[in-house]
C-alpha positions as CSV (number, residue, x, y, z in Angstrom):
1,M,94.6,128.4,72.6
2,L,93.1,131.8,73.2
3,K,92.8,132.4,69.5
4,K,91.0,129.1,69.0
5,L,88.6,129.9,71.9
6,L,87.8,133.3,70.4
7,L,87.3,131.9,67.0
8,T,85.0,129.1,68.3
9,T,83.0,131.7,70.4
10,F,82.6,133.9,67.3
11,L,81.4,130.9,65.2
12,V,78.9,129.9,67.9
13,I,77.5,133.5,68.0
14,I,77.1,133.5,64.2
15,L,75.4,130.1,64.2
16,V,73.1,131.2,67.0
17,A,72.1,134.4,65.1
18,I,71.4,132.4,61.9
19,Y,69.3,129.9,63.9
20,A,67.4,132.7,65.6
21,A,66.7,134.3,62.3
22,Y,65.5,131.0,60.9
23,I,63.1,130.5,63.9
24,F,61.7,134.0,63.8
25,K,61.3,133.9,60.0
26,S,59.3,130.7,60.2
27,R,57.1,132.3,62.9
28,G,56.0,135.2,60.5
29,N,58.9,137.6,60.4
30,I,58.7,138.7,64.0
31,V,60.8,141.8,64.3
32,W,60.0,142.9,67.9
33,L,58.4,141.6,71.0
34,L,57.3,143.8,73.9
35,Y,55.0,144.3,76.8
36,S,52.5,147.1,77.1
37,E,51.0,147.3,80.6
38,G,51.7,143.6,81.0
39,M,50.1,142.6,77.6
40,P,52.5,140.7,75.3
41,V,52.6,142.1,71.8
42,K,54.4,141.0,68.7
43,V,55.4,143.0,65.6
44,E,55.7,141.2,62.3
45,E,57.0,142.5,59.0
46,V,54.4,142.0,56.3
47,V,56.3,143.5,53.4
48,S,59.4,145.7,52.7
49,G,60.8,147.5,49.7
50,L,58.0,150.0,49.1
51,S,58.6,153.7,48.5
52,I,57.1,155.8,51.4
53,P,53.8,154.0,51.7
54,W,51.7,157.0,52.7
55,G,48.2,155.6,53.1
56,M,46.6,152.2,53.3
57,D,43.3,150.4,53.8
58,F,41.8,147.0,53.5
59,L,39.9,145.9,50.4
60,D,39.0,142.6,52.2
61,E,40.6,140.5,55.0
62,N,43.4,139.3,52.7
63,S,44.0,142.4,50.5
64,L,45.4,145.8,51.3
65,I,45.5,148.8,49.0
66,Y,48.3,151.3,49.6
67,T,49.6,154.6,48.2
68,E,53.2,155.6,47.6
69,R,53.9,159.3,47.8
70,S,55.7,159.1,44.4
71,G,52.4,158.3,42.7
72,N,52.0,154.6,42.8
73,I,48.8,152.8,43.9
74,G,49.5,149.2,44.9
75,I,47.7,146.1,46.2
76,L,49.3,143.8,48.7
77,N,48.3,140.1,49.2
78,L,48.4,139.6,53.0
79,L,48.6,135.9,52.7
80,S,51.6,135.7,50.2
81,G,53.2,139.0,50.9
82,Q,53.3,139.7,47.2
83,Y,52.4,143.2,46.0
84,Q,52.1,145.0,42.7
85,T,51.5,148.5,41.4
86,V,48.1,148.8,39.8
87,K,48.1,152.5,38.8
88,Q,50.5,155.4,38.4
89,L,49.2,159.0,38.7
90,D,50.1,161.3,35.9
91,D,48.9,164.8,37.0
92,L,50.7,164.6,40.3
93,F,52.4,167.5,42.1
94,H,55.2,165.4,43.7
95,K,57.4,167.8,45.5
96,G,58.6,167.8,49.1
97,E,55.8,166.7,51.4
98,C,53.2,166.7,48.6
99,G,52.3,163.8,46.2
100,L,49.9,160.9,46.4
101,L,48.6,160.9,49.9
102,D,45.8,158.9,51.6
103,V,43.5,156.1,50.5
104,K,40.3,154.9,52.1
105,V,37.9,152.2,50.9
106,S,34.2,153.3,50.6
107,P,31.9,152.3,53.4
108,D,29.8,150.7,50.6
109,Y,32.8,149.0,49.0
110,E,31.2,145.5,48.8
111,K,28.4,147.0,46.7
112,N,30.2,149.7,44.6
113,H,33.9,148.8,44.7
114,L,34.8,152.5,45.2
115,V,38.0,153.7,46.8
116,Y,38.8,157.3,47.7
117,F,42.2,159.0,47.4
118,T,43.8,162.3,48.3
119,Y,46.7,163.7,46.3
120,A,48.4,167.0,45.3
121,K,47.1,167.7,41.8
122,D,49.5,169.5,39.4
123,I,47.7,172.4,37.7
124,N,50.1,174.6,35.7
125,G,53.0,173.7,38.0
126,N,51.1,174.5,41.2
127,G,49.9,172.0,43.8
128,Y,46.3,171.6,45.0
129,T,45.2,169.0,47.6
130,S,42.4,167.0,45.9
131,L,40.0,164.2,46.5
132,A,39.4,161.5,43.9
133,V,37.4,158.3,43.7
134,A,38.0,155.3,41.5
135,R,36.6,151.8,41.0
136,V,38.9,149.0,42.2
137,D,38.1,145.5,40.9
138,G,40.7,142.9,41.8
139,N,44.0,144.4,40.5
140,K,42.3,146.9,38.2
141,V,41.7,150.6,38.9
142,S,39.3,152.4,36.6
143,D,36.9,155.3,36.3
144,W,39.2,157.8,38.1
145,E,37.2,161.0,39.0
146,D,38.2,164.1,40.9
147,L,35.4,165.0,43.4
148,F,37.1,168.0,45.0
149,I,40.0,170.3,44.3
150,A,41.1,172.7,47.0
151,K,40.7,176.3,46.1
152,H,43.3,178.8,47.3
153,D,45.9,181.2,45.8
154,A,48.2,179.4,43.4
155,T,51.3,178.1,45.0
156,D,54.2,175.7,44.0
157,D,55.2,175.4,47.7
158,W,56.2,171.9,48.7
159,R,54.9,172.1,52.3
160,H,51.7,171.2,54.1
161,C,49.4,169.4,51.7
162,G,47.8,167.3,54.5
163,S,46.0,165.0,54.0
164,R,43.8,162.2,55.5
165,I,40.3,160.8,54.9
166,T,37.8,159.4,57.4
167,F,34.1,158.5,57.3
168,D,31.5,159.0,60.0
169,D,28.5,156.7,60.5
170,Q,26.2,159.0,58.5
171,K,27.9,158.5,55.1
172,H,29.9,161.7,55.3
173,L,33.6,162.0,54.3
174,F,36.0,164.2,56.2
175,M,39.3,165.3,54.6
176,S,42.1,167.3,56.0
177,I,44.1,170.0,54.1
178,G,47.3,171.7,55.2
179,D,47.9,175.5,55.0
180,R,50.2,174.9,51.9
181,G,53.1,176.7,53.6
182,H,51.1,180.0,53.8
183,R,49.9,180.3,57.4
184,L,47.4,183.1,56.9
185,Y,45.3,180.8,54.6
186,S,44.2,178.9,57.7
187,Q,42.0,181.7,59.2
188,G,40.4,182.7,55.9
189,L,37.1,181.0,55.2
190,S,37.4,181.9,51.5
191,S,40.3,179.3,51.2
192,H,40.3,175.6,51.7
193,A,43.9,175.6,52.9
194,G,44.4,174.9,56.6
195,K,40.9,173.3,56.9
196,I,39.1,170.1,57.6
197,I,36.2,169.7,55.1
198,R,33.1,167.5,55.1
199,L,31.4,166.1,52.0
200,K,28.8,163.6,51.0
201,L,30.3,160.4,49.4
202,D,29.5,161.7,45.9
203,G,31.5,164.9,46.6
204,T,28.6,167.2,47.1
205,V,28.2,169.5,50.1
206,P,25.9,168.5,53.0
207,E,23.2,171.1,53.7
208,D,24.1,171.3,57.4
209,N,27.7,172.2,57.0
210,P,28.5,175.1,59.3
211,F,29.4,177.7,56.7
212,V,26.8,177.0,54.1
213,S,25.0,180.3,54.7
214,V,28.1,182.5,55.3
215,D,28.9,184.9,52.4
216,G,32.2,184.2,50.8
217,A,33.0,181.1,52.8
218,K,33.8,177.8,51.2
219,T,30.8,175.6,52.0
220,E,32.9,172.4,52.3
221,I,34.6,173.7,55.4
222,W,33.9,171.9,58.7
223,S,36.7,173.4,60.9
224,Y,39.5,175.9,60.3
225,G,42.7,177.2,61.8
226,H,44.8,174.1,61.1
227,R,48.5,174.0,60.1
228,N,49.1,170.6,58.6
229,P,46.7,168.0,59.9
230,Q,48.0,164.6,58.7
231,G,45.9,162.5,61.1
232,L,42.1,162.2,60.9
233,F,39.9,159.6,62.5
234,Y,36.2,159.3,63.3
235,D,35.6,157.1,66.3
236,K,32.2,155.5,65.7
237,T,32.0,154.1,69.2
238,T,32.1,157.6,70.8
239,Q,31.1,159.6,67.7
240,R,34.2,161.8,68.1
241,L,36.2,163.2,65.2
242,W,39.9,163.4,66.1
243,S,42.8,165.1,64.3
244,N,46.5,165.5,64.9
245,E,48.6,168.1,63.2
246,H,52.2,169.2,62.9
247,G,53.1,172.3,64.8
248,P,56.1,174.4,63.9
249,R,59.1,174.1,66.1
250,G,57.3,172.3,68.9
251,G,53.5,172.4,69.5
252,D,52.3,169.3,67.7
253,E,48.6,168.8,68.6
254,V,45.8,166.4,69.0
255,N,42.4,168.0,68.6
256,L,38.8,167.0,69.0
257,I,37.1,168.4,66.0
258,Y,33.7,170.2,66.2
259,A,31.7,171.9,63.4
260,G,32.6,175.5,62.8
261,R,35.3,175.7,65.4
262,N,38.6,177.6,65.1
263,Y,41.7,175.7,66.0
264,G,44.0,178.7,66.2
265,W,46.8,178.5,63.7
266,P,48.6,180.9,63.4
267,V,46.8,183.2,65.9
268,V,47.9,180.9,68.8
269,S,50.5,178.2,68.9
270,H,52.6,176.3,71.4
271,G,55.4,176.1,68.9
272,K,58.1,178.6,67.9
273,E,59.6,180.0,64.7
274,Y,62.2,177.6,63.2
275,A,64.9,180.2,62.6
276,S,64.6,182.6,65.5
277,G,62.8,180.5,68.1
278,A,60.4,183.4,68.6
279,S,56.8,182.9,69.7
280,I,54.1,182.7,67.1
281,G,50.9,184.7,67.1
282,E,49.3,186.2,70.2
283,G,50.2,183.4,72.7
284,T,49.2,179.9,73.4
285,E,45.4,180.5,74.2
286,K,42.7,182.9,73.2
287,V,39.0,183.1,73.8
288,G,37.0,181.6,71.0
289,I,39.8,179.2,69.9
290,E,39.7,175.5,70.8
291,R,42.4,174.2,73.1
292,P,44.3,171.0,72.1
293,Y,43.7,167.8,74.0
294,K,47.4,166.9,73.7
295,I,50.5,169.0,73.0
296,W,53.8,167.5,72.1
297,N,56.8,169.7,72.8
298,P,59.3,168.9,71.4
299,S,57.6,167.8,68.3
300,I,57.1,164.2,67.4
301,A,55.8,165.0,63.9
302,P,52.5,163.0,64.0
303,A,51.6,161.5,60.6
304,S,48.5,159.4,61.1
305,L,45.9,158.8,63.8
306,M,43.6,155.9,64.9
307,V,41.5,155.0,67.9
308,Y,41.8,151.3,68.6
309,Q,38.5,149.4,68.9
310,G,39.0,145.7,69.2
311,T,39.4,142.7,71.5
312,N,42.7,141.3,70.1
313,L,44.7,143.9,72.0
314,A,42.2,144.4,74.8
315,I,44.3,146.7,77.0
316,W,44.4,149.2,74.2
317,E,40.7,149.4,73.7
318,G,39.7,153.0,73.2
319,N,43.3,154.2,73.1
320,L,44.4,156.9,70.6
321,F,47.5,156.0,68.5
322,S,49.6,158.5,66.5
323,T,52.5,157.6,64.3
324,A,55.6,159.7,64.7
325,L,58.2,160.7,62.1
326,I,60.7,162.8,63.9
327,Q,60.6,161.1,67.3
328,R,60.3,157.7,65.5
329,H,57.9,155.8,67.5
330,L,54.2,154.7,67.8
331,N,52.5,157.0,70.3
332,R,49.8,155.6,72.5
333,L,47.4,157.9,74.5
334,V,45.0,156.6,77.1
335,L,41.8,158.7,77.2
336,D,39.3,159.1,80.0
337,S,35.5,159.2,79.3
338,K,35.7,162.8,78.2
339,G,38.5,162.3,75.8
340,R,41.2,163.8,78.1
341,V,44.7,162.3,77.9
342,I,45.6,160.5,81.2
343,F,48.6,158.4,80.1
344,E,51.1,158.3,77.3
345,E,53.3,155.4,76.1
346,R,55.9,155.4,73.4
347,L,56.2,152.1,71.5
348,L,58.7,150.7,69.0
349,E,61.4,153.3,69.5
350,E,64.0,150.6,69.2
351,L,63.1,150.1,65.5
352,K,64.2,153.6,64.8
353,E,61.6,154.0,62.0
354,R,59.7,157.0,60.7
355,F,56.2,155.6,61.2
356,R,53.7,157.0,58.7
357,S,50.3,155.4,58.4
358,I,48.2,153.3,60.8
359,I,45.0,151.2,60.3
360,Q,43.2,148.4,62.1
361,S,42.0,145.2,60.6
362,D,38.6,143.6,61.3
363,S,40.3,140.9,63.3
364,G,41.9,143.5,65.6
365,G,45.5,143.6,64.3
366,I,47.2,147.0,63.8
367,F,49.1,147.7,60.6
368,I,51.6,150.5,60.3
369,S,53.8,151.7,57.5
370,T,57.2,153.2,57.6
371,D,59.0,155.7,55.4
372,S,61.7,153.0,54.8
373,G,59.1,151.1,52.9
374,R,57.9,148.5,55.4
375,I,54.4,147.5,56.5
376,L,54.3,146.0,59.9
377,K,51.6,144.1,61.8
378,I,51.0,144.4,65.5
379,S,49.0,141.8,67.3
380,L,48.7,139.9,70.6
381,A,51.7,137.6,71.2
382,D,49.6,134.7,72.3
383,D,51.6,132.1,70.3
384,V,55.1,133.2,71.4
385,D,56.7,132.5,74.8
386,I,57.5,136.1,75.3
387,S,58.9,135.4,78.8
388,K,62.0,134.0,77.2
389,F,62.9,137.4,75.7
390,H,64.9,140.3,77.3
391,I,62.5,143.0,76.2
392,F,64.5,146.1,76.6
393,K,67.7,145.1,74.9
394,H,68.2,144.1,71.3
395,I,70.7,142.6,68.9
396,D,70.8,143.7,65.3
397,M,70.3,141.2,62.5
398,P,69.1,142.0,59.0
399,G,65.3,142.4,59.3
400,F,65.3,141.7,63.1
401,Y,65.5,143.6,66.3
402,L,65.5,141.0,69.0
403,S,67.0,139.8,72.3
404,F,66.6,136.2,73.2
405,D,67.4,133.7,75.9
406,I,69.7,131.0,74.5
407,N,67.5,128.3,76.2
408,F,64.6,129.4,74.0
409,L,66.6,128.5,70.8
410,F,66.9,124.8,71.9
411,S,63.4,124.4,73.3
412,N,61.5,125.0,70.1
């Protein structure tokens, strides 16, 4: 009798799980439901099976272009979920953290169909973080052209290539470059490594860049003293340029970027040496060096950055989001009117994903990519009865991380 009861119970559990999967699949591949300050939020899987989707941007409301670090450029149809590779880079330095990196659609894309890319270019076996532009028409990529190749001592080091792209509202392009594993490069103005640079959209140097008149300085430099900035975002609402960067052992940072300023690496740092745990540089602060607006210690390994501006997720308006690789979550920072952090929330820890890239659609949805090859969409859960869910517990099913009230299953 007991064996029959246990078998029956087991079968019921299996059937319930299958039925739950069917329901959630039909609702758009919902993989998680949560509250954020009382706001119901749903997370849907848009696609899976990619290879470290490093950067992404929208070609239009139904098409997303993405990069894979291994060198593939792909286009995803957001309506069908179908995707295809449209170009493979040949001269790629794909080693460790380096490879094909960010992608951003031109502010004038509707007129010129141009898309910008950052990647580590292979030159005689050494890697140089570079900026390229190409024309994208439908599923065709053509007229690939390098606009900028970072200049520094030759290195085949696999570390700290950066790199993100963002645009301001004056048709300038900002690009971040890591120190390439050689920390002293960051303080030298004769090297592009460890810098954030500013260019015109055609790759030329604006006349008002801060080091244009400094002998021996690279004229593209906007700010310096960076370790490995992998998040870069210009908030057009507040006209602020934000960056996040990987510290060493601890000491990840969020910085507000100003022209000509020094952000400290490796003179000052809140992190430690990996092997010995010893302090780095002269301390954590120094006169003439900008202080971070946020420090994560222990490190979260921030990989991308965005300020949310939209009405779909109204409570998050003006909040700063960083993806996290090591701590595996989506980090939300609430800012005051001066940009100071007043509250932190860690989202999606239950998914246990290395979150890589983050962007916002025109309709207000947030899209994030993971190193496991998924692209997820975050939006308001206004079409799901989220009150039926036990938010802080989950069951594991293939593709789903959910807890549900059994009454919900039979009321839909």
